[in-house]
N, C-alpha and C positions, 0 to 999 in steps of 0.2 A: 803803650798811645800807639809805638808803630803796629805792634801785635794789632789790635784791635784795626788797624788800618787795614788791613793786609787778610782778616778775615771779615769785613763787607768787601771786600774785591769778589769774593766766590760766588759765578752766576748762580741765579737763579735757582736753575737746575739742581741745585746742589743742597738745596736748603735741609731737604732731608735726610743728608751724606754728612751738614757741615760738622757734626761734631767730632765723625771718625777724621776729620782732615786729609788721612791719607789712609783710607781703606782698600788699599789696592792688593788682588790675588800675592797668594803665593806664588804660581806660576808664574805671574808676571813678575815674580823679583826673586826667582832665581836662576840659574844658566845650568843648563845641560849640556849631556856632552854631545856634539855632534852628528850627525848621521849623516850617511854616503848617500841619502832621500835629491830625488832634484825632480819629484813634481808636483801640477801644478797645484796652489796652495788652495782649500777650503773656498769657496767660494756661496755659496747656498742657502738658507737654514733648509733645511728637512725635519724635525723635531722641537717639540718646545715641549721642555720637561718642566712643572709645579713645583718649587724649592718649596721655602720658607720665605719670611717678612725678611724685605731689604735684605737680599743678598749682594755680598759686596768683597769677600775673598773666595779662591777656589784650588784648588788643587791639586790634583792626579796621582793617584798610586805610579810607583813606578814603571808598572805595566800595564800602565792605560785603564785596567778593567774600571779602576772606582774611580770617579770624581769625588769631592770631597768639598762642600759650599759652606762659606760660615756667612747666617744671616743675621746679620745686626736686630733686625725689627721683633726677634723673636726667641733670641739667646739659643738658636739649634745650630746644631751643625746636620745639615741634609746629606748623607752616602747616595751616590749616584750609580745604578750599573748602568755603562755605558755601552753595554753589547746589548742592554734592551730600550737603553732611555727611559729607566726608573726608577725609580726611589726606591729603597733596599730598609734604608730608617732613617732616622733621626733620630738625635742624639743632641738633649742636652745641654749645655754647656753656663761657662760663668753670663755674667750680661756682657751684653753689646762684643760679639767676636767682629773683628773686621781683621785679619789674618790666618793664615795660619798654613804650614810646612810639614809637609809626610819625611821622615829620615829615607836615605836612601834604602834599604833594605825591603821597605813601606811597612812596618808591622806597627807605628807608631805616627800621630798625627797631634802637632801639635798647636795651639790655637792662640791669640794674642785676645785675649776675655778684656780689650779697654774699660768699659766701664766698670768691672772688677779687681780692676789694678791688677790681674790674673791671670794664670796660661794653664790649658786646661789641657790633660793629657789623653787622647785617646788610646783606646788597644784597638787597630783592626781588625783585628779575627772574632772579636767579641761584640766591637762595635759599643763601646761604652769607655767611660771614660774614667779611667784608672786613678788618673791623681788631679790635684788642683794646687798651684805651685803659684804663691803668693808672696806679697815683697816686691813687687813693679807699679811704677809709679804712670796708667795711660801708657797700656804696652800697645802700641803703634804695626809695628814689624817686626815681623820672626825667621827665622832660617837656619836651617841645619848644616853644619858643615860637611862639604861631600865626604870623608868619611866619616861620619855619623857619630861622631865623639862628641860633640857638642850643641848648641840651641844658644842662637846669636835671638836677643828682646831688645828693638827699641824701644828706650820706655821717653813718651812727649814729652814728661809731664817737670824730668828731672836732668835732662839733656844728658842719659848716658843711659850705654849698650851693655844691660847685664848679661855674659859668658855662663853657661851650664852646662855640668857634664851630664852627657844622657846615661851615662851606665847610673848615676842613684840622682843625680836633678840637685845638686849643690851647685851653691854659687862659688864659680872660678875666681870672676874678678867682676867688676865694674869701672866698667871704662868711660871715663868723658868723654864727651861729644861737641858740636854743638847745637845750639837751637833749636831746641823741639824737631828732633827725629824722629822721622816716620818709616817709610818705608827702607827694605834693606837685604838687601842681594850680596854673596858670594861668592867670585868667581867659582870655575867649576876644578880649577887645579888649587883652591883652599887658599891661596895666597891672599889675598882682599878683600875688605870688607866694604860694603859701596852702600851710602844713604841718604836721603835726602829729607829737605826740612821744606815744611810752605811760606814758612815765617821770612826767612832769607835767603831762600831759591837757588840754596845750594845741592850740588852735590860733595860731602863727603869722602875720602878713600881714608881704608884702612891700611896696615897693614899687619895683618893675622899673625907675621911670622915672628915681628918685634911685638908681640901681647898687645895690637891691633892701634897701635903709636899712628897717629892723624898724621898721612902724610901731604892731605893736602885740602884744600876747597876746589873747587868747578863754579863760576856763576851757570845758574841755568832761568828757564823762563819764569817766568810769574805764577806764582801756585804749585811748584813742582809737588806733582801728586803722588804718580808711580812711575814707580822702575823694573828696565829689565838689560838682562846682562845678554851677549850673542854668544855661540855658546862657547866661542875662542874667548873671548873674554875682553876683546880688541876693541869692542867698541858697547858705552851706556845709553841705553833709550828713557827718557824722565821726559814725563807727561809733562805740562805745562795745561794746566785747566782756565787757568785766567787769561790763555794766549792765544789758546787754540792752535796750538804746537807740540812739536816734539822737539827737544831736544838731544844732536847726537853728539856722546862723547868721543872722544878719540882719547881710550883709558892709558895709552904707554905716555901720552905727552901731556893727560889732564886738560885737555884743551878743548872747545868746542869745537865737532867736526863741520854742525848742519843744523839751521832748525828749519823747517819739515812745518809747514802746515797743514793741519789736518784738518776736523768736524771741531765741534761746538761742544766747550768741554769737554774737554780728551782726560778720561780719567784712567783707565788701565791700560796696560802695554806688557803685549808677550812677544818672545820673538820665536819664531818658527827653529824644530829640530835641525834642520838644517843650517838654519843660520838665512836660509835667503828671506829671508819676511820680518816684518814688524806689523803686530794688527795694533791695530788705537783703537778700543772703547771709547767715542765718542759719548757722554750721558747728555748732552746740549741737544743734539740731532738725533739720538739712535740708529747710530750709522758707526760702521765699520773700516776706518782706514789700514787698506793694505800698502802698506810699506812697503818698497824694492831695497832692500839693503845695499846693493850693490853700485845704484845709481841715489840712495838717499831722496825718491821724489815716491807720491801718491800715486800706484798706478790703476789701481779701485778701490770705489766705496762702497761697502755691501750696508743695503739698509736692512735692518734688524728689527721688525714690530713690537717686539716688544720690549726694546732697550737693550741697551749699551753701558755698563758703569766697568764689566770688568774682564778679562776676558783670557784663555790658554788655550796652548797645542796637546792635543794629543801625540807623546809619542811618536808613531808610528805615520803623522800628519795625515793622518785620515782622516780629524775632524779638530774642530778649534769648540771650543762650550766658550758661548757668548753670556753677562750671568743681565738678568735688568728687571724689574718690576716681579719679581717672585717666579722667577721661571730663568731655564737655562735655556739656550738657546744653540739647536745643536747643526754647523754650519760643516758642510762638508764639498769634497770638490769634485765640480764635475768629471765625468770619465775622461782619459785621454789614450785612445789607441795608440802607441808605436811599433809595431811591428805587428804581421800575420805570420804563422807554421804553419802549413807549408802557406804559399803565397798564390797556388793556383789548385784547382782540382776535376774531375770533370762533368759536364751539363747535366747528368744523372744525376747527382749527389752525394750524399754519404759520406765528403771527404771529412776525415778531422781535424780539428784547424785550433794552436791554438791561438789565442789573441795577445799581447802583451801591450801594459801600459802601466797606466794608477787609479786612482778611485772608484775602483769593480764591486767593492764591497755595498751589498744588495742587490745585485743587479738585476735587473726584472726583466731583459730582452739583450739578446743578439742578434744583429740582422744584415743582412749579403743582400743590398741596397736594394733594387725591385724583385729578387728573387726570396726575400720577405724575410722572414724567422728563422733562427737554424732552432735544432733542438739539440735534446740532451745538454743541456746551458748548464756548466758549473765555476764558479767562478769564487776566486781568491781575493786580495786584496787588488794585486798587479798583475794577476794573470785570468782567463776564461777558457774556458775546451769547453768546445760548441760544435755539432756537426749538421754539415754544409744540408741547404735546401738544392732539391736542382730550381736548375736556370739557366737561361740562354746566356748562351757563348759570348763571352766578353768581359770587360773588369767592373768589381766595385764596388765600394768603399766598407767596409765590414765597423759597424758602427756598437758600444753598447751602453745601452740603457737602464740605468737607475734612478733612485728618488729626485737627484738632484741635478738631472737631464738626461741627454745626448751627446757624444765625444762629437767633435768638432770634425769632417772632412777632410783628409790629408792624403797628400802621398803612402804617407806609412803605414796605412787602413787596406789598400787596395790588395785582391786577389781579385785572379782573374781566374775565368772556367773555358773548360777544351771543351772541346770537342773530343770523346772518346777513343782509343785506339788501342789495340791487341796487339803485340807482334805473334802469328803465329807460323811456328818452323814444323815444314813435315820430312818427319826419318824413314826411310825404308832399309830393311834388312832381309836381304832372301838366304834361305838354310837350305838347302836341297838334301833331299832324301833318298841315297841311289837304292835300287834292286830290282831285283828278275818280273818281276810282279808289281805293281804296284809305286814304284819308285811316282818321287810327286817334285814339290817344291814349296815351304812354305815362307811366304811373304810376312813380315810384321809391320806395322804403318804406325808412328809413332807423333802425335802430332801434342807439340807442347804449346802454350802461350808463355811468354817471356813480357806480357804487360804491355804496358800500366793496367791495360782495364782488363775491364774480366770482357773475356771470348763469348760472345749469347749463342753465336752459331759458327759452325764451320761445316765447310764441306770438302774432302777429300776424293779426288775422284783419280783411278789411276784403269784405262782403256788398253786392252789387247787385241792382239790382231782376233779379227773375225775369223768364228770359229775355234776359238783358243774354249779349252773349257776350261769352269776357274766354280771353284764356289769359296765363300764365306761366313762362317757363325753368325757375325756383327756387322757385317756391311749388306749393303744390296746389291744383286748381276743383274746386269738389261744389257741384254745383248753384248757377254764382254765385254761391258764396262764393270769395274769394280766401283761402288758409289757407298763413302763413307760417313757419315750425320754424326754431328760431336754438340750434345748441351753446353747448357754453362759454362765454361771452362776459368778457374780459376787463375786471377798471375800466378806462374808459377807451379803450377800444376798442368800434366802431359794423362794419354789413355794410348792405347796399344788397340790397334784393330788386329783381325787377322781375313786372309787370305788365302787359298791354297792352287795351283795350278799342275796335274799332273804328267806325267813324262812316260811316252810309248817305248814300244824296245825300238823304235828306230831313232829314240834323240829327239832333242831338240836344239832352237837358237832362237831367245827369246829377247827382250827390253821389256823392261816396265818401269814407266814415270810414274809417280805422283805427284799428283797439282792439287794445290789448295786452289779449288773455283769458286767459291762461297763463300761467305764469312759476313758478321758485324760483333764490334765497329769492323770499322777502315781498317785494314793490315798497313803500317805506315813503312815495311820495309823485308819487298815484294823478293827480294836474294834468297829469304830461306824458304819459299814457298813449296817448294816442290825438291824430289828424290826420285833416283833411276839406281836401276839393275838389274845387269847383263848375266844371264844364263847360258852355258851351250854344254847340249850333253849329245856326243857322241852315240852311245846306247843309254840304258834305263840305265848301266853299275856304273858309269862313269860321268859325273856330270859335276861340273863348274860355272860359279856366280863369281861375278867381282861388280 
């Protein structure tokens, strides 16, 4: 009688799945190893993938490349290619599949076929059922031990958990547990197993090191439905489908740490791989509640048009996958920029910039404020490289756009456009060539660009006393003034120019100064813009320069 009363408390939205009682996702009932991610969570539906009828359970391959969906309405498992957001295969399984779990190596999927009192074993390489295990009593939950050696199956109709060897699928033992066990999870260290019951509204804790001895039970909310563990195993999150809440259990003390109000009829729950968020699929209003695990409060509510009965995270936190109404909704984070390097470049554009952050997968554009879109954009999940366009002097915001939206403006995305400068130095060498006849002094100008910008044009002039004879193979000479023009000179490049002054029999006393007299862009260091050499010749046979 008590059980009948609790079944009647199921919300109307659960009518289609009321016979499942606990159709939680494998992704939401197994804990994952923590990763050092600190990225914003997925918040925008960017794609939907049609799957089978009545999708109720999901599990992701360890590398996140495949999503396996249990379709309780047509007795199939859909295999979704997560990169292409497309179904690769549809695998027939037993009647009413409600939950599934992958081995740690990703080679097999175990599917709880509640209506057939069986577990289907799928080989992921061939996408076929290679074995059908029998002898269960309405299997409701399934989990694989972290070491991959055992499979645990909760039997809703016999109040037991079956423990099987993955090596040969033989039964290791049958553990008696509480009334009507449903969703099942194993801690990442393999020490504890947890299961919920919607008929007794309890969370049961098993010690796996003591042949799954029952350590105790924790009262949770009404019509407890699904279960997820934090990556470190310190918290268990249980959806209370009749209470529109999530019960947060401290696993160390086995006490309720918080009860958090969420949306209508919460069914599925999953904790992000970094442990920062718990996502709750609310079947009653087609939303997902984003719960901060640090504050145990709901920070956002996502509307999922296709409905929400189960949810799971990609291992890299780049996507969440929400099941509902024959579809998988792919939820993606809005991109966030955390750094721009280098953080400045010239107004002429062309600076190759690396943008760091998160949520950059599928980026469609990188923009530099009013300067507009960048070119040569290439992005990974957490980094983009792009070539800055020309822009006006000043600071702009570098923003990344993906199908999920455009990154918010903040100090971390600043890029400063600077007027270009080129530090051009002038060097002068004098080489005396004494002779009785034809004595002369060969001068060599060295013009070097120390950057940072390209020297677009540079003119160096060396005026000599009027009447001085001078010749040059690569500069112009006008009224005893040597003028050398140099075209574009890259940062770090240098060129030489030459001119010659003859020395007569009676000698010469000459000081020559070469100076940068014009150029573009501006030179920030005028101290090295000139050089001088003095030469003295008492006769054409003796010439000294310094």
